[in-house]
N, C-alpha and C positions, 0 to 999 in steps of 0.2 A: 504494500500500500504506500503510495506516495506521501511524503510528509505533508501534513495538513489536510489530506483527503479523509473524508468520512468513511468508515467501514460500511459496506452494503449488507443489508439483512433482508432476505426474502421471507415473508410470512406465507408459508406454503398452504394456502387454503383458498377456496372459491367463495367461502361464506363471509359476506361483509360484516355480519354480526360478530363473528369470531375474530375478524381482523380488528374491529373496534375494541373488543374486549381485551385482546392481547396487548394492543398498544396502550390502553388505559392501565392495564395491570403493570406493564413495565414501568410506565411513568410514575405510578403511585408507589412503586417499590424502589425508587431511586435510580432507575436506568435513565440517563439523560438522552431521551429519544431524539432531541434536536441535534445531537452529535452523531447520529446514525442516519444513513440514507436508507429509509424503509421502503421496501418494494412488496408487491403482491404478485400473484400469478398473472394478473392482468398486464404486468410489465414484461412478461415473457410470452410474446405473441406466438400462437401456434403450439404452445407447450401444454400437454395434458399430463396429469399425474398418472402413474401406473396404477394397476389394480391393487387395492388394499386387501391383500390375501393373507396377512399375518394372522396368527392365532392369538395374539395379545395386543393390547392398546399400544404398548411400547414398540412392538414390531411394526405396526401400521404407521405410527408417527415417524419412525425411522425410514420407512419406505418413501414417504412423502418428502421428508427433509433431504434425504440423499438425492432424490430425483431433482429437487429444486436447486440444490447446491451444484449438481453436475450441469444443469441447464444454464445456470446464471454465472457460474464461477465466483459466487458470493457465499457468504454465510447464509444458512437457511434454518428457520424455526418452524416446526410443524407440531400440531396438536392432534391427538386422537382421543376421543372420549365416547362414552356411552353409558347406558343405564342397564344394570343387571337386577332383574326383579325376582324376589325370592319365590313367589308363587308360580313363576314360569321357569323354574329351574335355572335361573341366571340369564334367560333371554331378555331382550334381544342382544345384550352384550356388545361384542365387537361389530355386530351387524346393525347396530342401532340406526345409523344414518340411512341405511338402505333396506330397512326391515320390510317396508310395504312395497318394495320394488326398487330397481336400480336408479330410477329417476324420481323416487318418491319425495313429496314435499313434507315438511315438518307436520303439517296438519294431517296428512295421510298416515304418517307414522304414529302420531298421537291417537288417531281414530282406531288404528289396528290394535294399539296397546290397550285401549279401553274395551274393545271387543273381546280381546283375549282374557281380560280380567273381569268380565261380567260375572257377578255373583260372588266374587271374592270379598269376604268381610273386611272391615277396616283394620282389624287386628292382624290380618294376614297379608297386608299390602306393602310390606317392607321392601325396600329397594336400596341399591347402592349406585351412586354416580361415580364413575371412574374417569380419570384423565391421565394422559401421558404427554409430556412435552419433550421433543427431541431437537437438539441443536447440532447441526453438522457444519464443520468448517470447510473452507475451500480446499484444504489439503486432506480432507477425509476424516479428521478427528471427530469424535462423537460424544455427546453427553445426553443422558435421559433422566428425567425426573417424573415420578408418578405420585398420585394422591387419590383419595376417595372420600366420599361424604355419604353418610347414612341418612335416609329419609323414608318417605312412603308415597305411594302413588294414589292420587285422588280419584274420585269417580267422575269428575268433570274438571276441565281446565279453569285456572284462575290467573288473572294478571295479564298485562300487555307488554311487559318488558322481556328481554332475553330472547332465546331462540331454541329450536329443537324441542326437547321434552320438558323444558323449564316450566310451562304452565301446569304440568301434572305432578311435578316433584315437590312435595311439601317438606319443609324443614320443621320438625315438631317443636324444637326449642324456640323457634321464632313464631310459629303459627302462620307462616307465609310460604308460598311457593317461590321458586327462583324468579319467576316472572313477575312477582309482586315486589321484588327488591330493587332498589335503585343501584346504580353502578357500583359505588364504593362499598355499599353494604353487601352486595352479591360477591364482590371480589374478596371481602373479608371472610366469607363463609363457604365459598365454592371450592369444589375439587380442583378446578383449573387455577384458582387463586393460590391454593396450597402448593400445587406443582410449580407454579411460577416463582413462589417465594423460595423454593429449593433451588431453582435454576438461576435466579438473579445474580448470585455471587459469580457464577461462571460467565454470564453475559457481561457483567461489569469488568471482570478481569480480562476476558479474552478480547472483547470488542473495544473497550474503552481504556484498558490498562490501569484500572483502579480497583 
């Protein structure tokens, strides 16, 4: 990197909600994002992420981050997350984003989850949100951080914030779904926030030298 040049970091996702959340998380945890040239997959025309065929969230995050790093020659940060529902034997799990089909919308995935859980009583609707963040350097070095949050699945969505399964995932200690939390509050309690807190020291040291 030339002296004075900002390090480039690709956020390897097509999800604008996830991009916003990742940037806000980094900034709130002391990563000086103005010192980084942030990019997304939109800045890599014609680049498509490979199939996420890993058996774990960490494997899928690495698949995306490795591909983005190769395509851009820059640092790459990728997230993989999903919800594992007790009553469904841990499904949808790593297939959360595509549970209702390869091009499924969040609304379609949520609708399928509610159908699958029809008749499941409140006391048996426990679930875990998982997140993995993978950071890959231009020279191929890799770091991964994982985290999880326990909650339960509601019988109907609540809230307008967030994305994915957020409107159905209730945090019992707060009495709110992720979709009912404002940005800073969600970051404080979320699985993705916990994973980012673990990865921030690496981001600061490797990209900013501090």
